[in-house]
C-alpha positions in Angstrom: -19.0 180.5 -105.1 -16.5 183.1 -105.9 -13.3 182.0 -104.3 -12.2 185.9 -104.6 -13.1 187.2 -101.9 -12.2 191.3 -101.1 -9.1 192.1 -98.7 -9.3 193.5 -95.4 -8.0 197.1 -95.4 -4.9 195.9 -92.6 -3.9 193.1 -95.9 -4.6 196.5 -98.4 -1.7 198.6 -96.2 0.2 195.9 -95.5 0.9 194.7 -99.3 3.8 195.9 -101.2 1.8 195.5 -104.5 -0.8 197.7 -103.5 -1.0 201.1 -104.5 -2.7 201.9 -101.1 0.8 199.0 -99.6 3.7 201.7 -101.3 1.6 204.5 -100.2 1.5 203.6 -96.7 5.2 202.9 -96.7 5.8 206.8 -97.5 4.1 207.3 -95.3 6.1 206.1 -92.4 9.0 206.3 -94.3 8.4 210.3 -93.9 7.3 209.2 -90.8 10.9 208.2 -89.6 12.9 210.5 -91.3 10.6 213.7 -89.9 11.1 211.6 -85.6 14.8 211.7 -87.5 15.5 214.9 -87.9 13.3 215.7 -84.4 15.2 213.6 -82.3 19.1 215.4 -83.6 17.7 219.1 -83.3 17.2 221.2 -80.0 13.7 220.9 -77.9 12.8 224.4 -78.6 13.7 223.7 -82.6 12.0 219.7 -83.2 8.8 221.2 -81.6 8.2 223.3 -84.4 9.5 220.6 -87.1 6.0 219.9 -88.7 6.7 217.6 -91.4 9.9 216.1 -93.5 10.5 214.4 -96.4 13.2 213.5 -99.5 12.7 214.2 -102.9 13.6 213.0 -105.7 16.4 215.4 -106.9 17.6 214.8 -102.8 16.9 217.3 -101.8 15.6 217.3 -98.3 12.0 219.9 -97.8 11.8 220.6 -93.5 8.3 222.2 -93.0 8.3 224.7 -89.3 5.3 226.2 -88.2 6.3 229.3 -89.5 8.1 231.9 -91.1 10.2 232.8 -87.8 11.1 229.5 -87.1 11.9 228.5 -90.6 14.3 231.6 -90.7 15.8 229.5 -87.7 15.9 226.6 -88.8 18.3 227.7 -92.1 20.5 228.0 -90.1 20.9 224.7 -88.6 21.4 223.3 -92.8 24.2 221.0 -92.0 23.1 219.8 -89.5 19.7 219.0 -90.8 21.7 217.6 -94.4 23.6 215.8 -91.6 20.8 214.2 -90.5 19.1 213.8 -93.4 21.4 211.7 -94.9 21.4 209.6 -91.8 18.0 208.0 -93.4 18.9 208.3 -96.5 22.3 208.7 -98.5 21.1 210.5 -100.9 20.2 213.7 -99.6 22.5 217.4 -101.3 20.7 219.6 -100.4 18.0 221.2 -97.2 14.7 223.3 -97.5 12.9 224.5 -94.6 10.0 225.8 -95.2 7.0 226.5 -93.9 4.2 224.4 -93.8 0.7 225.7 -94.8 -2.1 225.5 -92.3 -3.4 222.3 -93.4 -0.1 219.8 -93.1 
């Protein structure tokens, strides 16, 4: 009888050594960053932020619901960068993008 039993999904997601665990950790980090950015913005702006991420080169990417919100949030670039650095001190610049409908 084999002692190798299949791992549960919670074990795979919770394990930092598994690919699925690393993917889940990155997803949690993006959610945390997005929540932090939203909390630092006016409610009307925060509601239009779809998600945020940090690229390897230190670029904070903020995806918003539409082009009018992208234009408005570009005026908040310094605030966005400050908020991003609170979570990731290595953030060096901000790019505001319109989210694709599937984002």
